[in-house]
LOTIVEX-809073 format. One line per field, with one value per residue (C-alpha): residue number from 1; residue in one letter; x, y, z. Coordinates in steps of 0.001 Angstrom, whole numbers, plus 500000, padded with zeros to 6 digits. Example, Ala and Ser with C-alpha at 12.3 -4.5 7.8 and 13.67 -1.06 7.14 Angstrom:
BEGIN
lopa 1,2
gulum A,S
xx 512300,513670
yy 495500,498940
zz 507800,507140
END
This chain:
BEGIN
lopa 1,2,3,4,5,6,7,8,9,10,11,12,13,14,15,16,17,18,19,20,21,22,23,24,25,26,27,28,29,30,31,32,33,34,35,36,37,38,39,40,41,42,43,44,45,46,47,48,49,50,51,52,53,54,55,56,57,58,59,60,61,62,63,64,65,66,67,68,69,70,71,72,73,74,75,76,77,78,79,80,81,82,83,84,85,86,87,88,89,90,91,92,93,94,95,96,97,98,99,100,101,102,103,104,105,106,107,108,109,110,111,112,113,114,115,116,117,118,119,120,121,122,123,124,125,126,127,128,129,130,131,132,133,134,135,136,137,138,139,140,141,142,143,144,145,146,147,148,149,150,151,152,153,154,155,156,157,158,159,160,161,162,163,164,165,166,167,168,169,170,171,172,173,174,175,176,177,178,179,180,181,182,183,184,185,186,187,188,189,190,191,192,193,194,195,196,197,198,199,200,201,202,203,204,205,206,207,208,209,210,211,212,213,214,215,216,217,218,219,220,221,222,223,224,225,226,227,228,229,230,231,232,233,234,235,236,237,238,239,240,241,242,243,244,245,246,247,248,249,250,251,252,253,254,255,256,257,258,259,260,261,262,263,264,265,266,267,268,269,270,271,272,273,274,275,276,277,278,279,280,281,282,283,284,285,286,287,288,289,290,291,292,293,294,295,296,297,298,299,300,301,302,303,304,305,306,307,308,309,310,311,312,313,314,315,316,317,318,319,320,321,322,323,324,325,326,327,328,329,330,331,332,333,334,335,336,337,338,339,340,341,342,343,344,345,346,347,348,349,350,351,352,353,354,355,356,357,358,359,360,361,362,363,364,365,366,367,368,369,370,371,372,373,374,375,376,377,378,379,380,381,382,383,384,385,386,387,388,389,390,391,392,393,394,395,396,397,398,399,400,401,402,403,404,405,406,407,408,409,410,411,412,413,414,415,416,417,418,419,420,421,422,423,424,425,426,427,428,429,430,431,432,433,434
gulum M,A,Q,K,N,L,N,Y,H,V,M,P,R,R,G,W,L,N,D,P,N,G,L,V,Y,F,K,E,N,Y,H,I,F,Y,Q,A,D,E,N,S,M,D,G,S,V,N,K,A,W,G,H,Y,A,T,K,D,F,Q,T,Y,T,R,H,A,T,A,V,S,P,D,S,K,Y,D,K,N,G,A,Y,S,G,S,A,I,I,R,D,D,I,L,Y,V,F,Y,T,G,N,V,K,Y,E,G,P,Y,D,F,I,H,E,G,R,E,H,N,V,M,R,V,E,S,R,D,G,I,T,F,E,H,K,K,C,L,L,R,N,S,D,F,P,K,D,C,T,R,H,V,R,D,P,K,L,F,M,K,D,G,R,Y,H,L,I,L,G,A,R,L,K,N,D,T,G,C,V,L,E,Y,V,S,D,D,L,E,S,W,K,Y,A,H,R,Y,V,P,A,K,D,T,G,F,M,I,E,C,P,D,Y,L,Q,L,Q,G,E,A,F,L,L,C,S,P,Q,G,L,K,K,H,G,Y,E,F,H,N,V,Y,D,C,G,Y,Y,K,I,S,N,R,Q,L,I,D,Y,Q,T,L,D,Y,G,F,D,F,Y,A,A,Q,T,F,Y,N,A,D,R,N,I,L,I,A,W,I,G,M,P,D,N,A,Y,I,D,R,Y,E,A,W,N,Q,T,L,T,M,P,R,S,I,F,F,D,K,R,I,I,Q,K,P,I,Q,E,I,L,D,L,R,T,D,R,K,L,Y,T,N,D,F,V,I,G,K,S,C,N,I,E,W,D,A,D,S,D,F,S,L,Q,M,N,A,I,R,C,V,Y,R,N,H,K,F,T,L,D,L,S,A,C,S,C,N,R,Q,E,R,C,I,T,P,I,E,I,R,H,V,S,V,F,I,D,E,S,V,L,E,I,F,I,N,E,G,E,Y,T,M,T,S,R,F,Y,D,D,E,H,S,L,H,V,T,S,E,N,I,K,Q,F,V,T,Y,N,M,R,G,F,N,I,L
xx 505892,504648,504925,503860,500729,501888,501335,500641,499914,496519,496522,494044,492280,492980,493933,495221,495308,496462,495630,494095,490705,488119,490134,487574,486624,482875,480574,483407,485451,488371,487372,490076,488924,491289,491441,490743,490476,489910,489881,493411,496879,497358,494014,492955,489663,487176,488593,486401,486647,487844,487106,488491,487154,488971,488512,492127,494437,494976,491733,490104,486830,486974,483843,482328,483039,482041,481821,481518,481727,478038,476798,477452,479415,481977,481508,485525,486477,485484,488685,490262,488602,487861,485147,483306,480619,477361,474396,475631,475788,478987,479373,481990,483205,485427,486224,484052,486453,484905,486967,485622,486220,488540,492155,492200,495142,492810,494607,493005,490120,488503,487594,485558,486591,483397,483134,480755,479117,477477,476265,475997,474228,476331,479742,479204,476629,476442,473576,472218,474952,475131,477319,478134,480820,481876,484647,482619,482444,486101,488226,488774,492394,492263,492839,490437,492654,490981,490539,490863,488452,489615,486810,487490,485823,487359,485886,482431,482274,482808,486001,486668,490141,491085,494382,494684,496722,496517,496676,500187,501335,501523,500166,497884,495030,491598,489413,485639,483333,479787,477496,475413,477725,475486,476148,479836,481250,485033,487040,490695,493722,496905,499834,503179,505807,508344,508411,505103,505565,502739,500064,499276,497438,495698,495729,495014,494733,495715,496772,499761,500931,499027,500414,498464,499874,498827,500022,500011,501624,503341,503995,506843,509196,512706,515628,517772,520793,519357,515812,512898,514298,511105,509037,506663,507097,504859,505347,503868,503826,503362,500349,501241,498926,497130,500297,502260,505687,508668,508091,509420,509418,507561,509419,512590,512328,511032,507412,505313,502561,499084,499284,496087,495141,492052,489057,487519,490160,491338,494909,496696,497075,498529,498395,499985,500026,503352,503481,503932,502141,504014,507104,509528,509869,509282,506873,506350,502648,500476,496978,497579,499581,500446,499689,499244,501826,501329,499120,501706,501072,502316,503081,505245,508808,510721,509338,506524,507508,506241,506073,504171,501034,501209,498746,501431,504061,501934,502323,505959,506844,509959,512343,515870,519394,522064,525510,525955,525253,521922,518834,515179,511866,510599,507892,509998,511367,515166,516353,519850,521500,524205,527037,529248,529221,527997,526855,524016,523259,519821,519761,519807,519033,521989,522067,525169,525744,528966,529972,526430,524788,522391,522001,519310,520665,518206,520320,520773,517144,516397,513459,514833,515303,518745,519584,517887,519661,519315,521889,522986,521742,522851,521722,521123,518615,517247,514041,513475,510049,510118,506876,507925,508338,507852,510452,509607,512590,512167,515232,515740,512202,510442,512349,512945,511316,512136,509377,510006,509136,511803,512077,514188,513515,514674,512386,514307,516330,520044,521541,525264,526666,529790,530281,526861,527203,523955,520614,517235,514949,511256,509089,505792,502429,500041,496658,493642,491454,487739
yy 484828,488090,491617,494827,496753,499703,503320,505400,502932,501531,497763,494866,494363,490787,488465,489423,492563,493570,495869,499267,499705,502213,505104,508033,511141,511049,512636,514655,511551,509911,506249,503597,500118,497342,493571,491849,488099,488268,484348,483701,485198,484775,485720,482180,481868,484693,487739,490858,494531,496103,499745,502732,506300,509501,513189,514124,511218,511005,509925,506829,505114,501189,500228,496866,494776,496919,494149,490360,487544,486418,485776,483239,486056,486545,483436,482926,486383,490180,491127,494476,497635,501233,503704,506860,509218,510005,511944,511954,507963,506152,503252,500624,498330,495272,491889,489011,485724,482470,479270,475871,472655,470376,470069,473507,475739,478726,480788,479743,477789,477028,480519,483659,487292,489327,493152,493786,496867,497943,501250,503487,506480,506978,505429,502738,500305,498837,497394,496506,494166,493620,491845,494028,492401,488785,486912,486479,490253,490487,490172,486553,486542,487206,484535,484248,486730,490243,492079,495244,497764,501473,504077,507620,510497,511868,513904,513737,510011,507329,505109,501774,500218,496498,494740,491606,488642,487705,484081,484828,485537,489399,491745,494633,496955,497130,500241,500358,503466,504386,507041,505732,503225,500537,499658,499458,499477,498035,501148,500436,498142,499589,497230,498707,499243,497200,494106,493981,490617,488324,490245,493836,494155,497024,499703,503279,506340,509772,513278,515181,518497,518027,514637,511385,508271,504804,503243,499556,496428,494320,490713,489042,491966,490438,491411,494234,495434,496540,496877,494448,492204,491969,489047,491539,495516,498417,501504,503735,504408,507723,507670,509146,508915,506139,504308,503111,504474,505086,502736,503770,502006,503721,502225,500457,498636,495031,495625,497953,496852,497510,501423,503436,507115,508720,509698,513043,514292,517909,516608,513634,511118,507474,504569,501151,497870,497164,493675,491576,488448,485250,486316,484206,486715,485728,487972,487802,487678,486468,487987,490125,490423,493095,496888,499940,502747,506180,508341,510094,513473,512845,515226,515020,516592,514523,511470,510997,512518,510993,512780,511956,514048,517035,515515,512622,515182,516862,513770,514507,515660,516224,517470,516838,517130,514502,514058,510208,507290,507735,505871,506651,504834,502515,505148,507944,510004,510416,512989,514193,516098,514431,515994,512818,509064,507726,504740,504267,501380,501230,497943,495408,497868,498987,501860,502524,505336,504631,505803,506984,503772,503642,500004,499104,495962,493915,490543,490860,490988,487185,487764,486526,490093,490736,494042,496609,499154,502478,503579,505986,508425,511683,511908,515322,514453,511462,511174,507792,506881,503864,502387,499157,496846,499342,501209,503957,505834,509123,510347,513813,515072,511971,511722,507973,505829,502591,500691,497574,495432,494588,492549,492677,491921,495273,497840,500879,501978,502191,504494,504791,506312,507300,510669,512093,515374,515853,514083,515664,513410,513243,511078,509877,510213,507368,507189,507488,504450,504769
zz 518947,520390,518931,520499,519276,517006,518096,514879,512313,511450,512495,512870,516124,515616,512622,509151,507339,503714,500978,501765,500003,499275,500571,500417,502269,502812,505199,506846,507567,505833,505476,505450,504454,504212,503567,506805,508105,511860,511799,510499,510344,506626,505138,504229,506113,505408,503586,504287,504449,507909,508407,510286,510002,511048,510893,511610,510969,514704,516440,514690,515134,514488,512782,512320,509168,506154,503477,503934,501372,501858,498267,495511,493758,496595,498658,498803,499696,499331,497565,496924,495341,495677,496341,494686,495499,493340,494607,498121,498176,498562,496103,496928,494087,494929,493521,494555,494506,493951,493824,492667,494243,492159,490665,488907,488278,489476,486739,483693,485089,488499,489839,489248,489765,489826,489890,492837,494147,497292,498558,501783,502628,505904,505018,507727,506659,503139,501158,497808,496791,493066,490619,487687,485634,485334,483738,480556,480332,480068,476884,475684,475998,479915,482477,485213,487084,486501,489733,491991,490450,490875,490154,489017,487121,483868,481128,482704,482908,485345,484581,486133,485547,486648,486887,484745,483613,479916,478778,477521,481126,480389,482855,481671,482727,481434,481320,481282,481059,482441,482722,485747,487687,486582,482910,481912,478389,477589,476420,476462,477419,478845,478135,479318,476539,478412,480710,482610,484382,484466,486227,487240,490480,492389,489672,490758,488327,489480,488148,489642,488443,485162,484446,484512,486326,486935,490148,490216,491623,488847,489608,487770,487208,486537,488896,487409,489332,492623,491443,491803,494417,496254,495155,493777,493021,493498,491441,488656,485167,483343,480955,477611,474689,476410,476677,479854,479905,482436,485222,488591,491941,494630,497728,497878,501232,501914,502767,500602,498257,497025,497347,496924,497011,498499,496505,497051,499457,499517,498614,497156,499957,499541,501835,501227,502801,504871,503546,500610,498991,498660,500596,502473,505274,509067,510800,514529,515529,518446,517854,514709,511475,509060,509071,506716,505996,507566,505132,502843,500822,497263,494377,491156,490722,488133,490254,492601,495948,499270,502651,505860,505934,508337,510814,511337,511912,514464,516545,517236,520768,522855,520201,521109,519603,519778,518227,518676,520812,522352,523406,522302,522674,519700,518621,517351,514399,513908,511377,510099,507214,505104,503298,502908,503297,506680,508730,511401,513540,515393,517229,514558,511837,509931,507342,505013,502558,500511,497066,496080,497274,500304,501760,504284,506098,508285,508002,511955,512523,512170,509967,506755,505367,503962,502057,499930,498121,496173,493754,492397,494923,496360,499955,501594,504414,505913,508103,509927,511584,514029,515326,517465,514410,511498,509806,507315,505796,503898,501791,500618,501749,500285,496963,497912,500566,502115,504136,506248,509021,511634,514718,517852,521546,522754,524605,523129,520287,520765,518132,517010,513888,511861,510184,511218,512920,514558,514995,515581,517415,518379,520341,518536,520181,519394,517689,519774,518810,519864
END
């Protein structure tokens, strides 16, 4: 099944894309690395690092593969990781995946997750591959699943955190420290105070408005009301006295995972994978599969707030006003204010706000996605971004977001509504890919 190329989202040239990796500002460019497999549609053949670079988040250069699985320590995949700068050299850390042949469970035995490092002086070519940590270097109560190194500076030292699965099927985060990015010493273990699920993936440390947070993707959270209905969640904990507390979901849609923030940028910018591991959803594809979110500015005000960065908003053109029943192209932004309950239909996409509950209904899209809800919520404003098969919803100026793929065979978007007084619409210009 075919799907159109996207206009203002990073997507693979061909094949599979998943986690954003190594987000960093280096040599006057924002570098966006990501998990890529150009030889399969599901990431099962040769998981490497794809690479885009941009100065302005509007014009992008697509570079050759940055990191390939070409050693005995990563021969089954160059998995997720991050980047850090020291002495004008870019250091990339990632998980080298090794799977043994045989009847293993690949959880407690049969695989290696190695902390690997490569370096670059230009941000384009990488060399000096080295294995720094192996499973034998991790605590003895860990399974073989310890991965996704995230690097940051704190108190004058380098810190490295890893998502982990313990042998008792509890998720946690391991922290290591170093003075030279070479020798690492185990320092601390973060175990959430409440249900952690069985694994924590893709940890990310950040500070916002003077508070410390751990972004992560916990696997195995139990459904609770309208929460945690995706196969895996993506959210954040507050860090208080070296403890993880007050978990919050980052995005309430169907397709949002493995969020990561930029290192060395002039502001806090987040990008996530518009996808989900192990889901049962149907995605249309012909030559490529999966994509990344728009870059989002983030700050903390009672919860983490996410907004499209200004460079994305600057892609908007042709501002128009509508009252109801209009048609617009499928590369657009639609906004409205809300002072009461409402409903909205955009082709097969239905949004309903009733009794302090917002429902995104994709059941008519024939992609196995049904409903996702946010409640209780008081909606004041909604901004919807559509990019062919991508839907990103920002509620109350980014207080809540809902990100999903959707599919229909229409060439444009037909919008009808109830109890919405006025829409503001924009067409969206696409990225310039060099």
